[in-house]
N, C-alpha and C positions, 0 to 999 in steps of 0.2 A: 969223144961224146962228154958233155959238160954234166957236170954236177947239178942237181936240182936248185940251189942256189946260185949258183952262175947263168943258170937258164932264165930264173925268173928275174936275176939283174939286167940280163941284156935281151930280153924282150918283154918283160914287165910281170911282176907279181899277178894279176888280176885285170881284169877289163877294166875297172877302173883305174887301174894305172896306166894302160893301153889307149886310154880315151884322153887321159890328163897329157899323156905326151902328144898326141892328136891335137888337141885343141892347142897347145902351147905352140906348135908349129915344127914338132921336132919327128924326125923320120921314125916310123913306127913298122915291125917286122910283121908280114902278114904272108897270104897264100895268095897267089895267083889265081882269079876265079872264071874270067872269062877266055883270057887266051889272046883278045882281038886288040891287043896295042893300050899305051899306057893311059888314053882316054876313057878307055871301056872300062879297064881298072879304076879311074880315078871314080867315077859316076859310082861304081860299086863299093868300093872303101869309104866314101862320103855316105853314102846310105847304110853301109855297117856303122859308121862311128854314129849317126845320129840313133840309130835302132838299139845301140848298146847305149847309148845316153837315155833312152826311154826307158830300156827294160832296166838300168840301175836306179832310176829315178823312182819307178813304180814299184820296186823289189819282187819282182817274178820270181815263183818258185820253181825253177831249172827242175826238177825231182817230179812235178806234174808232169813232164813235156815228155810225150810219147806222140808221135804225127797219129795213133790211133785213140788218141785220149778227145774227150770234150774238152777237158780244159785247155790243153795246146791249141783246138781251135778258136777258143774266146780268145787267150791270149794274143794268138797270131792277126786275129781279126782287129783288138786293140793297139795290138801295134802298125800293124797295117793304116789304120784309120789317123793314127799320131801323128807317125813319120811321115807319112804321104802330105799333112798338111804344112811341114817345115818348108820355107820357101826354099833352103838350098837342098832339098830333095825334090819338091813340085817341080822346080823348072828344070831338073836334069831331064826331064820327059823319057826316064826310064823305060827299057822293055820288061815284058814278066819275067824272063831270063836273066837280067840283072837284076831284080827284085829278090828272085830268087836266092841268087849267089848269095847277095849282100846281106838276106836273113839267115842263110846257110853258116858263114863264117860267122856272123854275129853271137848266133846262138854257141855255137862252139865255143867263141872268146869268152862269154857269157857263162857258160855251163864248168868249163876247164880251165880258161886263165890262156894268156898267151903261150908261154911256157910250154903246157902242155903240147898245143894246138901244133907250134914249130917244130915240136920234137917227132910228131908222129910220121914213121917211116912211110907212110902212104902220100905224102906230100911233101917228101923233102927235095923232089925236082920241082918245086912250085913255090918255092921262096921267094919273094920279092920285096922291096920296100918302099912305101907311100908315105906322104905327107900332107896335110892340109892344103898347101901352095903347089903341090908338083903332080903333075905338071904344070909348066906355064906357057902361055903362046908367047913368042919372040915381041 
């Protein structure tokens, strides 16, 4: 098992660092969310990156986020509206399942950071690596 410092160095200290790595075209560590292949995962994680970008810019308070709260409903609607207007996401033609998976992983990365997410025993068999430009068509 990695130390906290090693995990933060390897996976990224926080959501902002994860997004910076993504934006620079580096490989980022994440969790398989769809299980239907690289293209399906790419759509999910492209959307995840844009959700994170919006969350970080708006400085949402994740402490207020509980599926049963009115604040989560309001924030989720704002995130949905903003991110679905981003051409990189709008043009993907996401399914509802892909949107939900992207929101799920983005929320966990935002609230807990990638080091914590990647070390969660519940997802240890679902680790993958993605980047902004992977996979590419030949």
